[in-house]
C-alpha positions in Angstrom: -51.1 -19.5 8.6 -47.7 -19.7 10.3 -44.9 -17.4 9.0 -41.9 -19.2 7.5 -39.7 -16.3 8.6 -38.6 -15.4 5.0 -39.4 -11.9 3.8 -40.4 -11.6 0.1 -37.9 -9.5 -1.9 -39.0 -6.5 -3.9 -38.6 -6.6 -7.8 -35.8 -4.1 -7.4 -33.9 -6.3 -5.0 -34.4 -9.3 -7.3 -33.2 -7.4 -10.4 -30.1 -6.1 -8.5 -29.3 -9.6 -7.4 -29.5 -10.9 -11.0 -27.3 -8.1 -12.3 -24.8 -8.8 -9.6 -24.8 -12.5 -10.5 -24.3 -11.7 -14.2 -21.3 -9.5 -13.4 -19.7 -12.3 -11.5 -20.1 -14.9 -14.2 -19.5 -12.6 -17.2 -16.4 -14.0 -19.0 -13.6 -11.7 -20.0 -12.4 -11.4 -23.6 -9.0 -11.9 -25.2 -7.9 -9.6 -28.0 -8.4 -12.3 -30.7 -12.0 -12.7 -29.4 -12.5 -8.9 -29.5 -11.4 -8.8 -33.1 -14.2 -11.3 -34.0 -16.8 -8.7 -32.9 -18.7 -7.1 -35.9 -17.5 -3.7 -37.0 -20.3 -1.3 -35.9 -18.2 1.9 -36.1 -17.7 2.1 -32.4 -14.3 2.3 -30.7 -13.6 -0.7 -28.5 -10.7 -1.1 -26.1 -9.7 -4.0 -23.8 -8.3 -3.7 -20.3 -7.6 -6.9 -18.4 -10.3 -8.6 -20.5 -13.0 -6.1 -19.9 -14.4 -4.2 -22.9 -14.7 -0.4 -22.9 -16.7 1.5 -25.6 -15.9 5.1 -26.4 -18.5 7.5 -27.7 -18.1 9.3 -31.0 -15.6 12.2 -30.7 -16.7 15.9 -30.8 -15.9 18.3 -33.7 -13.3 20.0 -31.5 -11.7 16.7 -30.7 -11.5 15.8 -34.4 -10.1 19.2 -35.3 -7.4 19.1 -32.6 -6.5 15.5 -33.5 -6.2 16.3 -37.2 -4.0 19.3 -36.6 -1.7 17.4 -34.3 -1.4 14.5 -36.7 -0.7 16.7 -39.7 2.0 18.7 -37.8 3.8 15.7 -36.2 3.3 13.4 -39.2 4.8 15.8 -41.7 7.8 16.4 -39.5 8.3 12.7 -38.9 8.0 11.7 -42.5 10.3 14.6 -43.7 13.0 13.6 -41.2 12.5 9.8 -41.3 12.0 9.7 -37.6 9.4 6.8 -37.6 5.7 6.6 -37.9 2.7 8.6 -36.6 -0.8 7.1 -36.4 -4.2 8.2 -35.3 -7.2 6.3 -33.9 -8.6 3.9 -34.6 -5.5 1.7 -34.6 -5.0 -1.0 -31.9 -2.0 -1.1 -29.7 -1.9 -4.6 -28.2 -0.1 -4.8 -24.9 -1.1 -8.3 -23.8 -3.6 -11.0 -24.7 -6.2 -9.2 -22.7 -5.2 -5.5 -23.0 -5.4 -3.5 -26.2 -5.9 0.3 -26.4 -6.5 2.9 -29.1 -4.6 6.1 -28.4 -5.9 9.2 -30.2 -2.4 9.6 -31.6 0.8 7.6 -31.3 4.4 7.7 -32.4 6.8 4.8 -33.0 10.4 5.7 -33.6 12.4 4.4 -36.6 14.5 2.2 -34.3 11.3 0.4 -33.2 9.3 -0.1 -36.4 9.4 -3.8 -35.8 6.5 -3.5 -33.4 4.2 -2.3 -36.2 2.1 -5.0 -37.8 -0.3 -4.9 -40.8 -3.3 -4.7 -38.5 -2.1 -3.5 -35.1 0.9 -2.6 -33.0 2.4 -5.1 -30.6 4.0 -3.4 -27.7 4.4 0.1 -26.3 4.8 3.1 -28.7 7.3 5.8 -27.8 4.6 8.4 -27.4 0.8 8.2 -27.0 -1.6 11.2 -26.9 -5.1 11.2 -25.5 -7.7 14.0 -26.1 -10.0 14.1 -23.1 -13.7 13.3 -23.6 -15.8 15.4 -21.3 -17.7 12.4 -20.1 -14.7 10.1 -19.7 -11.9 12.2 -18.2 -11.1 9.7 -15.4 -10.7 7.0 -18.0 -7.8 8.9 -19.7 -6.4 10.5 -16.5 -6.4 7.4 -14.3 -7.3 4.1 -16.1 -5.3 4.6 -19.3 -2.5 6.5 -17.6 -2.0 3.5 -15.3 -2.0 1.1 -18.3 0.4 3.1 -20.3 2.8 3.3 -17.4 2.4 -0.5 -16.7 3.4 -1.3 -20.2 6.2 1.2 -20.4 5.1 3.9 -22.8 7.8 6.4 -22.3 5.9 9.6 -22.9 2.2 10.4 -22.5 0.3 13.6 -23.4 -3.2 14.5 -22.2 -4.9 17.3 -24.2 -7.6 19.0 -22.2 -10.2 20.5 -24.6 -11.9 22.5 -21.8 -8.8 24.1 -20.3 -7.0 24.2 -23.7 -3.8 22.8 -22.3 -1.4 19.9 -23.0 -0.1 17.9 -20.1 3.2 16.2 -20.7 4.0 13.1 -18.7 7.3 11.2 -18.7 7.8 7.7 -17.4 10.1 7.7 -14.4 10.6 4.3 -13.0 7.2 2.7 -12.9 5.2 5.9 -12.8 4.5 9.0 -14.8 5.9 12.4 -13.7 4.1 15.5 -14.9 6.8 17.5 -16.6 4.7 20.4 -17.9 1.2 21.8 -18.3 1.3 23.9 -21.4 -1.1 26.8 -22.0 -2.0 28.9 -25.1 1.0 31.1 -24.8 3.5 28.2 -24.9 4.7 25.6 -27.4 4.9 21.8 -27.1 8.1 20.0 -28.0 9.5 16.6 -27.3 13.0 15.0 -27.5 11.4 12.2 -29.5 10.9 14.6 -32.4 14.0 16.8 -32.8 13.4 20.1 -34.4 9.6 19.9 -34.1 7.5 22.3 -32.1 3.9 23.5 -32.2 2.3 26.5 -30.6 -0.6 25.4 -28.3 -2.6 28.4 -29.5 -2.3 27.2 -33.1 -3.5 23.8 -32.0 -6.7 25.2 -30.4 -7.4 27.9 -33.0 -11.0 28.2 -34.2 
């Protein structure tokens, strides 16, 4: 029998081709479409129409988040500085981009961006607590998105190093202003009169 000159593909090559094809034809979602998805307890975010799912946070993550929310929230309420929220609460930047910061602050002058179900537009401050398996997502992907949509101040809390990195928007990019360790305190001009010792935040 004469050869036709075509080599048979292995099952692996066939599967890889199918997956590649699926990726090229997979439609992107809009935020209204994302909201139609059933509530399964997972944390969904949307960047340029692509959905990202975050794993459940660790105990340390929740402990740090609760302490920071309690400290900032009480100060903000007492001094009528605005509103503080913690995840899950959607921040909608565009029809195809919506994120859920671990904690966010909206100043009293900008309360109009707060809706009954989500925020429309950039908060004054967002805070992300690093997940050990998704550090590049917070350090690169979300940092770029927050800068793109003009969030003025961005904190990254590193649970392993036990530090707080403070980024300020300068032009179109973030500038690292400080990396605060256990012997330092975190402050921000957005919350006059507030400060929190980093050691207290990470205390066992």
